[in-house]
C-alpha positions as CSV (number, residue, x, y, z in Angstrom):
1,M,118.8,127.0,117.7
2,S,116.6,129.9,116.2
3,D,113.1,129.7,114.9
4,T,113.7,131.1,112.0
5,L,112.6,130.7,108.4
6,T,113.7,131.9,105.2
7,L,111.8,131.5,102.1
8,N,112.6,132.9,98.3
9,V,109.7,132.7,95.5
10,S,111.1,131.8,92.0
11,K,108.4,133.5,90.1
12,T,104.9,134.5,90.4
13,T,103.0,131.3,91.7
14,S,99.3,132.3,90.6
15,M,100.3,131.9,87.3
16,T,101.3,128.4,86.8
17,P,101.3,126.6,84.0
18,I,98.2,124.1,83.1
19,T,101.4,121.7,82.5
20,E,102.5,121.5,85.7
21,K,98.9,121.2,87.3
22,I,98.4,118.0,84.9
23,G,101.8,116.8,85.8
24,Y,101.0,117.5,89.5
25,G,97.7,115.3,89.0
26,F,100.0,112.5,87.4
27,G,101.2,111.8,91.0
28,D,98.3,111.1,92.8
29,M,96.4,109.2,89.5
30,A,99.5,106.9,90.3
31,S,98.8,106.4,94.2
32,S,95.3,106.3,93.9
33,M,95.0,103.4,91.3
34,F,96.9,101.4,94.4
35,W,95.3,102.8,97.4
36,K,91.5,101.7,95.6
37,V,92.5,98.6,95.0
38,F,94.0,98.0,98.4
39,S,91.3,99.9,100.2
40,Y,88.4,98.4,97.8
41,Y,90.0,94.3,97.2
42,L,92.7,94.0,99.5
43,P,90.4,92.7,102.6
44,F,88.5,90.6,100.0
45,F,91.6,89.1,98.5
46,Y,93.0,88.4,102.5
47,S,90.5,86.3,103.2
48,N,88.9,84.8,99.8
49,I,92.1,84.4,97.7
50,F,95.1,85.0,100.0
51,G,93.4,82.3,102.8
52,L,93.3,84.2,106.1
53,S,91.0,84.2,108.7
54,L,88.7,87.8,108.9
55,V,90.1,88.3,112.3
56,D,94.1,87.9,111.4
57,A,93.5,89.9,108.2
58,G,91.8,92.7,110.1
59,V,94.6,92.5,112.8
60,L,96.9,92.8,110.1
61,L,95.4,96.1,108.5
62,L,95.4,97.7,111.9
63,V,98.5,97.0,113.5
64,T,100.1,97.9,110.9
65,R,99.1,101.2,111.1
66,L,101.0,101.6,114.3
67,W,104.4,101.8,111.8
68,D,102.3,104.7,110.0
69,A,102.2,106.5,113.3
70,V,106.1,106.7,113.3
71,S,106.9,106.5,109.5
72,D,104.5,109.1,108.3
73,P,105.7,112.1,110.8
74,F,109.5,111.0,110.4
75,M,109.0,111.2,106.9
76,G,107.9,114.5,106.8
77,I,110.7,116.0,108.6
78,I,113.3,113.9,106.3
79,A,111.8,116.2,103.4
80,D,111.7,119.3,104.9
81,R,115.0,119.2,105.8
82,T,116.2,118.2,102.3
83,K,117.8,119.4,99.8
84,T,118.8,119.2,96.1
85,R,118.8,120.7,92.7
86,W,115.2,119.5,91.9
87,G,114.1,120.7,95.3
88,K,112.9,118.9,98.5
89,Y,110.0,117.3,98.3
90,R,110.0,116.3,94.0
91,P,113.1,114.3,94.1
92,F,111.1,111.3,96.2
93,L,109.3,110.8,93.2
94,L,111.9,109.7,91.4
95,W,113.6,108.1,94.2
96,F,110.7,105.8,95.1
97,A,108.8,105.4,91.8
98,A,110.1,102.0,91.0
99,P,110.3,100.7,95.2
100,F,106.4,101.8,94.9
101,S,105.7,99.4,92.2
102,I,107.5,96.5,93.1
103,C,106.3,96.3,96.5
104,G,102.4,96.1,95.3
105,I,103.1,93.3,92.9
106,L,104.4,91.6,96.2
107,L,101.6,92.7,98.4
108,F,99.4,90.7,96.2
109,T,102.1,87.2,95.2
110,T,100.6,84.4,97.0
111,P,103.4,82.2,98.5
112,D,103.0,78.5,98.6
113,W,103.8,78.0,102.5
114,N,102.1,77.1,105.2
115,Y,99.5,79.6,107.3
116,A,102.1,80.7,109.3
117,A,105.0,81.5,107.1
118,K,101.8,83.3,104.9
119,L,100.8,85.2,107.7
120,V,104.3,86.8,108.3
121,W,104.9,87.3,104.6
122,A,101.3,89.2,104.5
123,Y,102.6,91.5,107.6
124,V,106.4,92.0,106.0
125,T,104.9,92.8,102.8
126,Y,102.1,95.1,103.9
127,I,104.3,97.0,106.0
128,L,107.2,97.6,103.4
129,M,104.3,98.8,100.8
130,M,103.0,101.1,103.5
131,T,106.6,102.4,104.3
132,V,107.1,102.9,100.5
133,Y,104.0,104.4,99.8
134,T,104.6,106.8,102.6
135,G,108.2,108.0,101.0
136,I,106.7,109.2,97.8
137,N,103.1,110.2,99.2
138,V,104.1,112.4,102.2
139,P,106.7,114.5,100.0
140,Y,104.5,114.3,97.2
141,G,101.6,116.0,98.8
142,A,103.9,118.7,100.8
143,M,104.4,119.8,97.2
144,L,101.3,121.6,97.2
145,G,102.6,123.8,99.7
146,V,105.5,125.0,97.6
147,M,104.0,125.0,94.2
148,T,102.2,128.1,95.2
149,D,101.0,131.2,97.2
150,N,98.0,131.9,96.4
151,T,95.2,130.2,98.3
152,K,92.8,129.7,95.3
153,E,95.3,127.8,93.3
154,K,96.2,125.7,95.9
155,T,92.3,124.3,95.5
156,V,92.6,124.4,91.9
157,F,96.1,122.2,92.2
158,S,94.1,119.8,94.6
159,S,91.2,119.6,92.1
160,F,93.7,119.0,89.3
161,R,95.5,116.2,91.8
162,M,92.0,114.6,92.9
163,F,90.1,114.8,89.2
164,F,93.6,112.7,88.1
165,A,93.2,110.4,91.5
166,Y,89.6,109.5,90.6
167,G,90.4,109.0,86.8
168,G,93.0,106.6,87.8
169,S,90.7,105.1,90.5
170,F,88.1,104.3,87.8
171,I,90.5,102.6,85.4
172,A,92.1,100.3,88.2
173,L,88.7,99.8,89.8
174,F,87.0,99.2,86.6
175,L,89.3,97.1,85.0
176,W,90.4,95.0,88.2
177,Q,88.0,92.3,88.0
178,P,87.7,91.9,84.2
179,M,91.3,91.5,84.4
180,C,91.8,89.1,86.9
181,D,89.0,86.9,85.2
182,W,91.2,87.2,81.4
183,F,94.2,86.3,83.1
184,Q,92.6,83.3,84.9
185,H,89.7,82.0,82.5
186,S,91.5,83.0,79.4
187,L,94.9,82.4,79.8
188,G,94.8,79.3,82.6
189,Y,96.1,80.6,85.7
190,T,95.6,80.2,88.9
191,E,93.3,83.3,90.7
192,A,95.9,83.7,92.9
193,T,98.7,84.3,90.1
194,S,95.7,86.8,88.0
195,W,95.6,88.8,91.0
196,Q,98.9,89.0,91.1
197,F,99.4,89.4,87.7
198,A,96.6,92.4,87.2
199,M,99.0,94.0,90.0
200,I,101.8,94.1,87.4
201,V,99.9,95.7,84.9
202,L,99.0,98.4,87.4
203,A,102.1,98.8,89.1
204,S,104.0,99.4,85.1
205,C,101.5,101.8,84.2
206,C,102.0,103.9,88.2
207,F,105.9,103.8,87.7
208,I,105.3,105.8,84.0
209,L,102.8,108.1,85.5
210,F,105.4,109.0,88.7
211,I,108.0,109.9,86.4
212,L,105.8,112.0,84.6
213,C,104.8,113.8,87.4
214,F,108.4,114.3,88.5
215,L,109.5,115.3,84.9
216,L,106.4,118.1,84.6
217,T,106.6,120.0,87.8
218,R,108.4,122.4,89.3
219,E,108.8,123.8,93.0
220,H,108.6,127.7,93.0
221,L,108.7,128.4,96.7
222,H,111.6,127.6,98.2
223,T,111.2,127.2,102.2
224,V,114.1,126.6,104.8
225,S,113.6,125.9,108.4
226,T,116.0,126.4,111.1
227,A,114.0,125.5,113.8
228,S,115.2,122.5,115.4
229,I,112.8,118.9,114.4
230,G,111.8,119.4,118.7
231,N,110.4,122.6,117.8
232,D,108.5,122.0,115.1
233,L,106.9,118.7,116.6
234,G,105.9,121.1,119.4
235,S,104.9,124.2,117.4
236,L,102.7,121.0,115.7
237,V,101.0,119.6,119.0
238,K,99.8,123.4,119.6
239,N,98.6,123.9,116.1
240,K,94.1,123.4,116.6
241,P,93.5,123.5,112.9
242,W,96.3,120.6,112.8
243,W,94.5,118.3,115.1
244,L,90.7,119.3,113.7
245,M,92.1,118.3,110.1
246,I,93.4,114.9,111.5
247,G,90.0,114.1,112.8
248,A,87.9,115.4,109.4
249,A,90.5,113.8,107.2
250,L,90.0,110.5,109.2
251,C,86.5,110.6,109.5
252,S,86.5,111.4,105.3
253,N,88.6,108.4,104.5
254,L,86.8,106.0,107.0
255,F,83.5,107.0,105.7
256,N,85.2,106.0,102.0
257,T,87.1,103.0,103.1
258,A,84.1,101.9,105.2
259,R,81.5,101.6,101.9
260,G,84.2,100.8,99.8
261,A,86.0,97.6,101.1
262,T,82.1,96.5,101.6
263,V,81.3,96.5,98.1
264,A,83.1,93.2,97.1
265,Y,81.1,90.9,100.1
266,F,77.9,92.8,99.3
267,F,77.8,91.8,95.4
268,A,79.1,88.7,96.0
269,N,76.2,87.7,98.8
270,V,73.5,90.2,98.5
271,I,73.4,91.3,95.0
272,G,74.9,87.6,93.4
273,G,76.9,86.9,90.3
274,E,74.0,86.8,87.7
275,T,72.4,90.3,88.2
276,T,71.7,92.2,85.2
277,L,70.9,96.5,84.3
278,S,68.9,96.8,80.9
279,F,70.5,99.9,79.6
280,G,68.2,99.9,76.7
281,S,69.5,100.2,73.3
282,L,72.7,99.2,74.5
283,G,71.8,96.0,76.1
284,S,72.4,94.7,79.4
285,F,75.2,94.6,81.7
286,I,76.3,92.4,84.6
287,F,75.8,94.6,87.5
288,Y,79.3,94.1,89.4
289,A,81.2,95.5,92.1
290,G,83.8,97.0,89.4
291,L,80.8,98.5,87.7
292,F,79.5,99.9,90.9
293,L,83.1,101.3,92.1
294,G,84.3,102.4,88.7
295,I,80.9,104.5,88.2
296,G,81.4,105.9,91.4
297,E,85.3,107.0,90.5
298,V,83.6,108.9,87.1
299,A,80.8,110.7,89.6
300,N,84.0,111.3,92.4
301,M,85.6,113.1,89.1
302,V,82.4,115.5,88.8
303,G,82.6,116.3,92.4
304,V,86.3,117.0,91.8
305,A,84.8,119.6,88.8
306,L,82.6,120.9,91.1
307,C,84.7,121.6,94.3
308,V,86.2,124.9,93.2
309,P,83.1,126.9,91.9
310,I,81.2,125.8,95.1
311,A,84.1,126.1,97.6
312,A,84.4,129.6,96.3
313,K,80.9,130.4,96.8
314,L,80.1,129.1,100.5
315,G,84.2,128.8,101.6
316,K,85.9,125.9,102.5
317,K,84.1,125.1,106.1
318,T,80.9,125.9,104.9
319,T,81.5,123.2,101.9
320,F,82.9,121.2,104.2
321,I,79.5,120.8,106.5
322,F,77.4,120.9,103.8
323,V,78.5,118.0,101.9
324,N,78.5,115.9,105.0
325,I,75.3,116.7,105.8
326,C,74.0,115.4,102.6
327,L,76.0,112.4,102.7
328,I,74.0,111.5,106.1
329,G,70.5,111.6,104.6
330,L,72.0,109.5,101.6
331,S,74.0,107.0,103.1
332,I,70.6,106.0,105.3
333,L,68.8,106.8,102.3
334,F,70.5,103.4,100.8
335,F,69.4,101.1,103.6
336,F,66.0,101.0,102.3
337,M,66.5,99.8,98.8
338,P,65.0,96.7,98.2
339,L,66.9,93.6,96.0
340,T,64.8,94.2,92.7
341,A,65.3,95.7,89.2
342,A,64.3,99.0,90.3
343,G,65.9,99.0,93.4
344,F,69.4,98.2,91.6
345,W,69.0,101.3,89.3
346,C,68.5,103.1,92.6
347,M,71.6,101.9,94.6
348,L,73.7,102.9,91.6
349,I,72.2,106.3,91.4
350,L,72.7,106.8,95.0
351,Q,76.4,105.5,94.5
352,I,76.3,108.5,91.9
353,V,75.4,111.1,93.7
354,I,77.0,109.8,97.1
355,S,80.5,109.8,94.8
356,T,79.9,113.0,93.4
357,F,79.5,114.8,97.2
358,T,82.8,112.4,98.0
359,G,84.6,113.9,94.8
360,I,83.9,117.5,96.2
361,M,85.4,116.7,99.5
362,S,88.7,115.0,98.5
363,P,90.7,118.2,97.1
364,L,89.0,120.4,99.9
365,I,90.6,118.5,102.2
366,W,94.2,118.9,101.1
367,S,93.6,122.5,99.7
368,M,92.6,122.7,103.4
369,Y,95.9,121.2,104.7
370,A,97.9,123.9,102.6
371,D,95.7,126.5,104.7
372,V,97.1,124.7,107.7
373,S,100.7,124.7,106.8
374,D,100.3,128.5,105.9
375,Y,98.5,129.6,109.5
376,A,101.8,127.5,111.1
377,E,104.3,129.4,109.0
378,L,102.5,132.3,109.9
379,E,102.2,131.5,114.0
380,Y,105.2,129.4,114.5
381,K,107.5,130.6,112.0
382,T,108.1,127.3,110.9
383,A,108.5,125.4,107.0
384,S,106.9,121.8,108.2
385,T,105.0,121.8,105.2
386,G,106.6,117.9,104.7
387,L,105.3,117.2,108.5
388,I,101.8,118.9,107.9
389,F,101.4,116.5,105.0
390,S,102.6,113.7,106.7
391,S,99.4,113.9,109.1
392,A,96.9,114.0,105.7
393,S,98.8,110.6,104.7
394,M,98.6,109.3,108.4
395,S,95.2,109.8,108.4
396,Q,94.2,108.3,105.3
397,K,96.2,105.2,105.7
398,F,94.3,105.2,109.7
399,G,90.8,105.9,107.8
400,G,91.8,102.8,105.7
401,A,93.1,100.7,108.2
402,I,89.9,101.4,110.6
403,G,87.5,100.8,107.7
404,G,88.8,97.9,106.4
405,A,89.2,96.5,109.8
406,A,86.2,97.3,111.0
407,V,84.4,95.7,108.1
408,M,86.1,92.3,108.4
409,W,85.7,92.3,112.8
410,L,82.1,93.3,112.2
411,L,81.6,90.6,109.5
412,S,83.5,88.1,111.6
413,A,81.3,89.3,114.9
414,C,78.0,88.6,112.7
415,G,79.1,84.8,111.3
416,Y,80.1,85.8,108.2
417,N,81.3,82.4,106.4
418,E,84.3,83.2,104.1
419,A,84.2,79.6,102.5
420,P,83.8,79.7,98.7
421,G,79.8,79.7,97.4
422,A,79.1,79.8,101.6
423,V,75.5,80.9,102.4
424,Q,75.5,83.6,104.6
425,P,73.5,84.3,108.0
426,Q,70.7,86.9,107.9
427,S,72.8,88.4,110.6
428,A,75.9,88.9,108.4
429,I,73.8,90.2,105.3
430,T,72.5,92.8,108.0
431,C,75.8,93.6,108.6
432,L,76.6,94.2,104.8
433,W,73.6,96.9,104.8
434,W,74.6,99.0,108.0
435,L,78.5,98.9,106.2
436,L,77.0,100.7,103.5
437,S,74.7,103.4,105.2
438,W,74.0,103.8,108.8
439,I,77.9,103.2,109.5
440,P,79.5,105.9,107.1
441,A,75.9,108.0,108.3
442,I,77.5,108.3,112.0
443,V,81.0,108.8,110.6
444,A,80.0,111.7,108.4
445,A,77.8,113.1,111.7
446,V,81.4,113.0,113.8
447,A,82.8,115.3,110.2
448,V,80.3,117.4,110.9
449,L,80.9,118.2,114.6
450,V,84.8,118.1,114.3
451,V,84.5,120.8,111.3
452,T,82.2,123.2,113.2
453,F,85.2,124.1,115.4
454,Y,87.8,124.4,112.6
455,P,88.9,128.2,112.6
456,L,90.1,128.7,109.4
457,T,87.6,131.0,107.3
458,T,87.9,132.2,104.2
459,K,88.3,135.7,106.0
460,R,90.7,134.2,108.1
461,M,92.7,132.9,105.7
462,T,92.5,136.0,103.8
463,E,94.2,137.7,106.7
464,I,97.2,135.1,106.6
465,V,98.1,135.4,103.5
466,D,98.3,138.8,103.2
467,A,100.1,138.7,106.3
468,L,103.0,136.0,105.0
469,K,103.2,138.2,101.7
470,D,104.5,141.3,103.8
471,Q,106.9,138.2,105.7
472,R,108.0,137.0,102.4
473,E,108.7,140.0,100.5
474,P,112.0,141.0,101.4
475,L,113.1,137.6,101.3
476,A,112.1,136.9,98.0
477,K,114.7,139.2,96.8
478,A,117.2,137.3,98.3
479,P,120.0,135.8,95.6
480,E,119.2,132.4,96.1
481,Q,119.4,130.4,93.0
482,D,115.9,129.3,91.6
483,F,115.1,125.7,91.8
484,A,112.8,125.9,88.8
485,D,115.7,126.8,86.3
486,Q,118.1,123.8,87.8
487,D,116.8,121.4,85.9
């Protein structure tokens, strides 16, 4: 089978309506509400509520990622070869919205079984959740490659995506603990049932957001690859920018997850549950994990808004390196914060600044993946957008798994006691401090090293886009039906 590519441009994609950008943002708003709860609270849920040991929970988070190594690329291949009247990536939003929500509820369900049976339940529900997450998020991410052919517009779409994603994360993280407490203390449910009911609330919101994303978006570029699956995979293996983006995205997700998964443990065992912050005339507020994480999500949104102008000024590669160098210094600084009122305020300020920088990086990564897709189209004549973006989902989940598992294993190795109300040894307390400071700093340093070799600079991408316009122009005149008008 020949390695050929056909493409139809339905209309000028540089003038994409604002409603489509908002609609596209709704998709990751839904995903992120789940993902942040999984990343930041699921390790704590498994060890302190569900009843798994730290070692077993860590193995669970990591081993299930072996399935992701197969399911993510497989989903990308399926999506690349899907053809419906709605396009090839967009319909998965409709098909998987309900399964996504249902699996999330099952994941936070604690059956009244013996330990072995509960461990099996945890494996089954977690693998099922991640499979459905792949089924909706790989096509969703790949949509960026077919909604516009303008590289700057891709960054705008990515910024809308991440702005809404962090908005969803803020809602989920800020309200998660109050919702659980309300179901438990006001309505009288058990702690495990309260967590399940809180997830039911989030799952319902996610279902609505995915449906809105489907209704408001369109695929404006129709790409069809007639290359074999083997050739698609072969070109991917030879794609140097793709390999570098895998490493960069893995480091980014590892940085965020290692910090985020540590926060619940850090506040429970270092900060304490009765610590307050004074906000002047507004009064005093409890300094709890949800506040710390929620304010971080707001700062992420600020960073997303800054991404487009900064990347336009510095270029994507330079921006990525600059952001990670700042994250190295800020993370190390966190280690030296004292456990005083002033120290708590400094911790919150550092969380805001660090989260602003990670907010800049998030849309940057997705936009760089879209550039890698354009590079592959020009270099290898293959429309493997879904396959390329599947690696983004895979690196996100591997980063989350490694980060979550590392937190649990390191705490276990340092003598952390997961019994309710247990007094932790100094070794465990020191480990918690390192997980919020030196370890993320090392990960950010690795990210800088990786992206130093990334070849798709602003100048190179301008050349690629110009070459693709010449390649696509005659194909745009082909008498194919416009997908955007088929709804």
